[in-house]
C-alpha positions in Angstrom: 15.5 6.3 -37.9 12.0 7.9 -38.2 9.9 7.2 -41.3 6.6 8.6 -42.6 4.9 10.3 -45.4 3.0 13.4 -46.5 0.0 12.7 -48.8 -1.9 15.4 -50.7 -5.4 14.5 -51.8 -7.5 16.6 -54.2 -11.1 15.9 -53.8 -13.7 18.1 -55.4 -15.5 20.4 -53.0 -18.7 18.4 -52.8 -16.7 15.3 -51.7 -14.0 17.0 -49.5 -15.7 16.8 -46.1 -16.7 13.1 -46.5 -13.2 12.3 -47.7 -11.5 14.2 -44.9 -13.6 12.2 -42.4 -12.2 9.0 -44.0 -8.6 10.3 -43.9 -9.1 11.3 -40.2 -10.3 7.7 -39.5 -7.2 6.3 -41.2 -5.0 8.7 -39.2 -6.7 7.4 -36.0 -5.8 3.8 -37.0 -2.2 4.9 -37.6 -2.0 6.7 -34.2 -3.2 3.5 -32.4 -0.5 1.4 -34.0 2.7 0.8 -31.9 5.6 2.9 -33.1 3.4 5.7 -34.6 4.6 9.1 -33.3 1.9 11.2 -35.0 -0.8 11.0 -37.7 -2.9 14.0 -38.6 -5.3 15.2 -41.3 -5.3 18.8 -42.5 -7.3 20.9 -45.0 -5.2 23.4 -46.9 -5.7 25.9 -49.7 -3.6 25.5 -52.8 -3.6 27.4 -56.1 -5.8 24.6 -57.4 -8.3 24.9 -54.5 -8.5 23.1 -51.2 -6.8 19.8 -50.6 -6.7 17.3 -47.8 -3.3 16.6 -46.4 -2.3 13.6 -44.3 1.0 13.5 -42.4 2.2 10.4 -40.6 5.5 10.0 -38.6 6.6 6.7 -37.1 9.6 5.5 -35.1 11.1 3.4 -38.0 10.4 2.1 -41.5 9.3 -1.1 -39.9 6.8 0.7 -37.7 5.4 2.4 -40.8 5.1 -1.0 -42.6 3.3 -2.4 -39.5 0.9 0.5 -39.5 0.0 -0.1 -43.2 -0.4 -3.8 -42.5 -2.9 -2.9 -39.7 -4.7 -0.5 -41.9 -5.1 -3.1 -44.6 -6.2 -5.9 -42.3 -9.8 -7.2 -42.9 -10.7 -6.3 -39.3 -9.6 -2.7 -39.7 -11.2 -2.3 -43.1 -14.5 -3.6 -41.6 -14.3 -1.3 -38.6 -13.7 1.8 -40.8 -16.4 0.8 -43.2 -18.9 0.3 -40.3 -18.0 3.7 -38.9 -17.5 5.8 -42.1 -19.2 3.8 -44.9 -17.6 2.1 -47.8 -14.9 4.0 -49.7 -16.0 4.6 -53.4 -13.9 2.9 -56.1 -10.8 4.9 -56.9 -10.8 6.9 -53.6 -7.8 5.1 -52.1 -5.5 6.4 -54.9 -7.5 9.4 -56.1 -8.1 7.9 -59.6 -11.9 8.4 -59.4 -12.2 11.4 -61.7 -15.8 12.0 -60.5 -14.6 12.6 -56.9 -11.0 13.9 -57.4 -9.5 16.7 -59.5 -6.3 14.6 -59.8 -4.6 11.6 -58.2 -3.1 11.7 -54.8 0.5 12.7 -54.4 2.5 10.9 -51.7 5.9 11.9 -50.5 7.7 9.2 -48.4 9.9 10.6 -45.6 13.0 9.2 -43.9 14.5 10.9 -40.8 18.1 11.8 -40.7 
């Protein structure tokens, strides 16, 4: 049974491109994890402005858990920080009100 998520992120315009690069880096980590079928980053226009959308699909809930474990590993965090710079506080969940119009919204997905 496939598993995944769609996450909507609402960075302010002056932080959007930098944040989108970080999300694209995270998507690349997911894609390189066994069991990941797809991981992409999109920019979309909403009534509130532009948002960054990430969509991940894996072969199973276990593959999704493994992908998150890889993403959170110290080695992966160091690699992403070396490539993209450190993530500002509150950027992982969207609670930094100086960078985000509102917190991230994440919708878990389970295949039928």
